[in-house]
C-alpha positions in Angstrom: 111.2 178.7 -27.1 108.4 178.4 -24.5 109.8 176.8 -21.2 108.1 173.6 -20.1 105.5 173.7 -17.3 108.0 172.7 -14.6 110.4 175.6 -15.3 109.0 177.7 -12.4 109.4 175.0 -9.8 112.6 176.4 -8.2 115.2 174.1 -6.6 113.1 170.9 -6.7 115.0 168.6 -9.1 113.9 165.4 -7.4 110.2 166.3 -7.3 110.3 167.4 -11.0 111.9 164.1 -12.0 109.2 162.2 -10.1 106.4 164.2 -11.7 107.8 164.0 -15.2 108.0 160.2 -15.0 104.5 160.1 -13.6 103.1 162.2 -16.4 104.8 160.0 -19.0 103.2 157.0 -17.3 99.8 158.6 -17.3 100.2 159.3 -21.0 101.2 155.6 -21.5 98.0 154.6 -19.7 95.9 156.6 -22.2 97.8 155.2 -25.1 97.2 151.7 -23.9 93.5 152.3 -23.6 93.6 151.4 -19.9 92.5 154.7 -18.4 88.9 153.7 -18.2 89.8 151.1 -15.6 90.4 152.6 -12.2 92.2 149.5 -10.9 94.9 150.0 -13.6 95.7 153.4 -12.4 95.8 152.3 -8.8 98.1 149.4 -9.8 100.4 151.9 -11.5 100.7 153.8 -8.2 101.4 150.8 -6.1 103.8 149.0 -8.4 106.7 151.2 -7.5 106.2 150.9 -3.7 105.7 147.1 -3.9 108.5 146.5 -6.4 106.1 144.8 -8.7 105.8 145.0 -12.4 102.1 145.5 -12.9 102.5 148.7 -14.8 100.2 149.5 -17.8 101.7 148.6 -21.2 104.3 151.1 -22.4 104.6 152.9 -19.0 107.9 153.4 -17.3 108.0 150.8 -14.5 109.5 153.4 -12.1 107.1 156.2 -12.9 104.5 155.3 -10.2 101.4 157.2 -11.5 98.4 157.1 -9.2 95.1 158.8 -8.8 95.8 160.9 -5.6 98.9 163.0 -4.7 99.9 165.2 -1.8 102.5 168.0 -2.3 104.1 169.0 1.0 106.7 171.6 2.0 107.3 174.8 3.8 105.7 178.1 2.7 107.2 179.3 -0.5 108.5 175.9 -1.6 106.1 175.8 -4.5 103.4 173.3 -3.4 100.7 174.9 -5.6 103.2 175.6 -8.4 104.1 171.9 -8.5 100.5 170.8 -8.4 99.5 173.1 -11.2 102.5 172.1 -13.3 101.7 168.4 -12.9 98.1 169.1 -13.8 99.3 170.8 -17.0 101.6 167.8 -17.7 98.7 165.4 -17.4 96.7 167.5 -19.9 99.7 167.9 -22.3 99.0 166.2 -25.6 102.6 164.9 -25.6 102.5 163.8 -21.9 105.6 165.8 -21.1 104.3 169.2 -20.0 105.8 170.9 -23.1 104.4 174.3 -22.2 103.4 174.9 -25.8 100.3 172.7 -26.6 96.7 173.8 -25.9 96.5 171.5 -22.8 99.5 173.1 -21.2 98.4 176.7 -22.1 94.8 176.4 -20.9 95.8 174.6 -17.7 98.4 177.3 -16.8 95.9 180.0 -17.6 93.3 178.4 -15.4 90.8 178.0 -18.2 91.0 174.2 -18.9 87.6 172.6 -18.7 88.9 169.5 -17.0 91.1 171.1 -14.4 89.3 172.3 -11.2 91.2 174.5 -8.8 90.1 175.0 -5.2 91.8 178.0 -3.6 90.3 178.7 -0.2 89.7 182.4 0.4 88.4 181.9 3.9 89.6 180.1 7.0 88.4 176.6 5.8 87.0 174.6 2.9 83.4 173.4 3.7 81.7 170.2 3.1 79.2 171.7 0.6 81.9 173.0 -1.6 83.8 169.7 -1.5 80.7 167.6 -2.3 79.9 169.8 -5.3 83.5 169.6 -6.5 83.6 165.8 -6.2 80.4 165.5 -8.1 81.6 167.6 -11.0 85.0 165.8 -11.0 83.2 162.5 -11.5 82.2 163.4 -15.1 84.1 162.2 -18.2 86.9 164.5 -19.3 85.7 166.7 -22.2 89.2 166.6 -23.7 89.7 162.9 -23.5 92.5 162.9 -21.0 92.0 163.5 -17.2 89.8 165.3 -14.8 92.2 167.0 -12.4 91.2 168.4 -9.1 93.8 170.7 -7.4 93.1 171.6 -3.8 95.4 174.3 -2.5 95.7 174.5 1.3 94.1 171.1 1.9 95.0 171.5 5.5 92.0 173.8 5.7 89.5 171.1 4.9 86.9 170.8 7.7 86.4 167.3 9.0 83.2 166.8 7.0 84.8 168.1 3.9 87.7 165.7 4.4 85.3 162.8 4.7 83.6 163.8 1.5 87.0 163.9 -0.3 88.1 160.6 1.3 85.1 158.8 -0.2 86.0 160.1 -3.7 89.7 159.1 -3.2 88.7 155.6 -1.9 86.4 155.0 -5.0 88.0 157.3 -7.6 86.2 158.0 -10.9 88.1 156.3 -13.8 89.9 159.3 -15.1 90.1 161.7 -12.1 93.3 162.7 -10.4 93.3 164.5 -7.1 96.2 166.8 -6.3 96.4 168.1 -2.7 98.7 170.7 -1.2 99.5 170.9 2.5 102.4 171.9 4.7 103.0 168.3 5.9 101.4 164.9 6.2 101.0 165.4 10.0 97.4 164.5 11.1 96.8 168.1 12.0 97.3 169.0 8.3 96.0 165.9 6.4 94.0 163.1 7.9 95.7 159.7 8.2 93.1 158.0 6.1 93.5 160.5 3.2 97.3 160.3 3.5 97.3 156.5 3.3 95.6 156.7 -0.1 97.9 159.3 -1.7 101.5 159.4 -3.0 103.5 162.2 -1.3 105.8 164.6 -3.1 107.9 166.4 -0.5 109.3 169.8 -1.5 112.1 171.6 0.3 112.8 175.2 0.9 114.7 176.3 -2.3 118.2 177.8 -1.8 118.5 181.6 -2.0 120.8 181.2 -5.0 118.1 179.3 -7.0 115.5 181.9 -6.1 117.7 184.7 -7.2 118.5 183.0 -10.5 114.8 182.6 -11.4 114.1 186.3 -10.4 116.9 187.4 -12.8 116.0 185.0 -15.6 112.2 185.2 -15.5 111.4 188.6 -14.0 114.3 190.6 -15.3 115.3 191.8 -11.8 118.9 193.1 -11.3 121.2 190.4 -9.9 122.1 192.4 -6.7 118.5 193.1 -5.9 117.5 189.5 -6.7 120.2 188.2 -4.3 119.0 190.5 -1.5 115.3 189.7 -2.0 115.9 185.9 -2.1 117.9 186.0 1.1 115.3 188.3 2.9 112.4 186.1 1.7 114.1 183.0 3.2 113.5 180.9 0.1 109.9 182.0 -0.6 109.8 182.7 -4.3 106.6 184.8 -4.3 107.7 186.9 -1.4 111.1 187.5 -2.9 109.4 188.8 -6.1 107.2 191.1 -4.1 110.2 192.5 -2.1 112.2 193.1 -5.3 109.3 194.8 -7.1 107.0 196.4 -4.6 108.3 199.5 -2.5 105.3 199.1 -0.2 106.4 195.5 0.6 109.9 196.7 1.4 108.5 199.5 3.7 106.4 197.0 5.6 109.4 194.8 6.1 111.5 197.7 7.3 108.8 198.6 9.9 108.8 195.0 11.2 112.5 194.9 11.5 112.5 198.1 13.5 110.5 196.4 16.2 113.5 195.1 18.3 114.9 198.5 18.9 111.5 200.0 19.8 111.0 197.6 22.8 112.2 199.9 25.6 109.4 199.1 28.1 105.9 197.7 28.7 104.2 200.6 27.0 106.5 200.4 24.0 105.7 196.7 23.7 102.0 197.3 23.6 102.5 200.1 21.1 104.6 197.8 18.9 101.9 195.1 19.0 99.2 197.6 18.0 101.3 198.9 15.1 101.9 195.4 13.9 98.3 194.4 14.0 97.1 197.6 12.4 99.6 197.3 9.6 98.4 193.7 8.9 94.8 194.9 9.0 95.5 197.7 6.5 97.4 195.4 4.2 94.6 192.8 4.3 91.9 195.4 3.7 93.8 196.8 0.7 94.3 193.3 -0.8 90.6 192.3 -0.7 88.8 195.7 -1.1 88.6 195.5 -5.0 87.4 191.9 -5.0 84.8 192.6 -2.4 83.4 195.6 -4.3 83.4 193.7 -7.6 81.6 190.6 -6.1 78.9 192.7 -4.4 78.2 194.7 -7.6 78.0 191.5 -9.7 75.6 189.9 -7.2 73.4 192.9 -6.9 73.2 193.2 -10.7 72.3 189.5 -11.0 69.6 190.0 -8.4 68.1 192.9 -10.3 69.7 196.0 -8.8 69.1 199.1 -10.9 66.0 197.6 -12.5 62.6 199.2 -12.5 59.1 197.9 -11.8 57.5 195.8 -9.1 59.4 192.6 -10.1 62.8 194.2 -9.7 61.9 195.7 -6.3 60.6 192.4 -5.1 63.7 190.5 -6.2 65.9 192.9 -4.3 63.8 192.5 -1.2 64.3 188.8 -1.3 68.1 189.1 -1.9 69.0 190.0 1.7 69.9 186.4 2.5 72.3 186.1 -0.5 73.9 189.4 0.3 74.4 188.3 3.9 76.0 185.1 2.8 78.4 187.0 0.5 79.3 189.3 3.4 80.1 186.3 5.5 82.4 184.8 2.9 84.1 188.2 2.4 84.6 188.6 6.2 86.2 185.1 6.3 88.5 186.0 3.4 89.5 189.3 5.1 90.4 187.4 8.3 92.5 185.0 6.3 94.2 187.8 4.5 95.0 189.6 7.8 96.5 186.4 9.3 98.6 185.8 6.2 99.9 189.4 6.3 100.7 189.1 10.0 102.4 185.8 9.5 104.7 187.3 6.8 105.7 190.0 9.4 106.4 187.3 12.0 108.6 185.4 9.6 110.6 188.5 9.0 110.9 189.1 12.7 111.9 185.4 13.3 114.6 185.9 10.7 116.1 188.8 12.7 116.3 186.9 15.9 117.7 183.9 14.0 120.5 186.2 12.7 121.2 187.3 16.3 121.3 183.7 17.5 123.8 182.6 14.7 126.0 185.6 15.5 126.0 184.9 19.2 127.0 181.3 18.4 129.5 182.5 15.8 128.0 180.1 13.3 129.5 180.3 9.8 126.2 181.1 8.0 125.1 184.1 6.1 122.4 186.4 7.7 118.9 186.4 6.5 118.6 190.2 6.7 121.8 191.7 5.5 120.5 195.2 5.9 119.9 194.8 9.7 123.0 192.6 10.3 124.6 195.3 12.5 121.5 195.6 14.7 121.3 191.8 15.0 125.0 191.8 16.0 124.4 194.3 18.7 121.5 192.2 19.9 123.7 189.1 20.0 126.2 190.9 22.2 123.5 192.2 24.6 121.4 189.0 24.8 123.9 186.2 24.2 122.8 183.0 22.5 120.3 181.9 25.2 118.5 185.3 25.1 118.4 185.3 21.3 117.0 181.8 21.3 114.3 182.7 23.8 113.2 185.6 21.6 113.2 183.5 18.5 111.0 180.9 20.3 108.6 183.7 21.4 108.1 184.7 17.7 107.5 181.1 16.7 105.2 180.5 19.6 103.1 183.5 18.4 102.8 182.0 14.9 101.6 178.7 16.5 99.1 180.5 18.7 97.5 182.4 15.9 97.3 179.2 13.8 95.4 177.7 16.8 92.9 180.5 16.6 94.2 182.6 19.5 93.1 186.2 18.8 96.0 187.8 16.9 96.1 190.9 19.2 96.5 188.8 22.3 99.1 186.6 20.8 101.2 189.5 19.4 101.0 191.4 22.7 102.2 188.4 24.6 105.0 188.0 22.1 106.1 191.6 22.4 106.3 191.4 26.2 108.4 188.2 25.9 110.7 190.0 23.4 111.1 192.9 25.8 111.7 190.8 28.9 113.8 188.3 27.1 
C-alpha cells in the first residue's frame, strides 16, 4: 500500500494533524461550491482563532483552512516536506493526501500543473521572479481544485519581492493558496505584515529515534548505522540520510571533527580555516558543476550555437547579454552552495563543543558525536564548562556572521583563533 503524503514528515504529529484537518476543510469548501468566493476561505481560516462558527458547510469547525500558511522550524525539521505534503493533500481527489491518486502523485513528482514551487538557487528571491509567479498563480486551476504556490526559504525574499507577495496575500485570487517556508516568524525572516496574514505551522527538531526509524523503514539502512547517522545529523533527516549512504559526506564530517586537535597555535588556526573554506568550496563546486554545464549548453543551443549561416552567427553575437545573466545566476547559486556546505561543517563543529560542554557539566544526555566522545571528554577536562561554552559560542557566532554577509574566510579565521585561545 502506498503511504500517504505525510508519511515522510518525521516526528511532527501535531503539525500533521493540523494539516490533515485543513485539507479536509479545503475539500469541504470545494464540495460546498464556496471556493470561488475568497471571503469564504478567509473566514475558514479565522473561525478557529476567533472561536466562531463561520465555517463552510460540511467543513470541520476546528480545521482552520486559510489561503496563506507559514511553516517554521530549525534546519532539517521538514519545512519544505510539510509544505509539499500539504500541497499534495490539497490536490488530492479525496481531500486526504492519500498518496495514490493522480493529484498526489503529480504534486509529489513536481509535475502538477497547478502547483508552483519556488526553490531559490541564489542568495535571494527577486521581485521580478515573484511578480511573474503571482501573476501565474492568479489563473483558474486547470484541475478544478487549487492553485498552490510553495515558496521554500521565504526568508530570502528581497524587500521588493516581499511587497509583491504581500499584495497577493492581501487580495488573494479565489482558489490560490500560498505556502511559505522560513526558519521563524522573526521580522528578519518574514515581514510582520506577511506574518499577520498567514497561519503558522511550527515544526520541531525531530528526535533522533524518529529519524533513525524512518531511515530503516524507508531507505533500508541498517539499524545501527541509522542510529549513528540520526544522532550525528542532530535531527536533520536529509543530512542523516547522506551520512548513512555517502562515504564522501562521512569523510568531510571526520575532517571537520579533527579541527579541535589541530589547533596548536596561530599558524595552525589559519591553516584549519583555509582547509575548512577550501573543502566547502570544493563541495559546492562539485554540487553545481553538472547543472551549470547543462544550463549553458541548453541556452547556447536555444540561441543557435552550432548552427550555420549568417543568421546563426548573428544570433550568437547578440546572445552575450543572456549568457552573462546566466553566469550571474550560476555564480549566485555557487555562493549559496558554498555557504550551505560551510554551515553544515559548522553545525558538526558546534555539536562537538556541545558534547564537551555537557560532559564538563556532567549532564545526563547522550553525545551528538559518539565517535569523537573520547576527544570531547578530553576537551571537557582541559577547558572546563566555561571554556567549552566560549568555544561553542564562537562557532555559533561564526554562523551568524556568515548569514549577515561577512566574508566566510574572515568569519572562519576569527572563529578558529577564538577556538585556539578559548
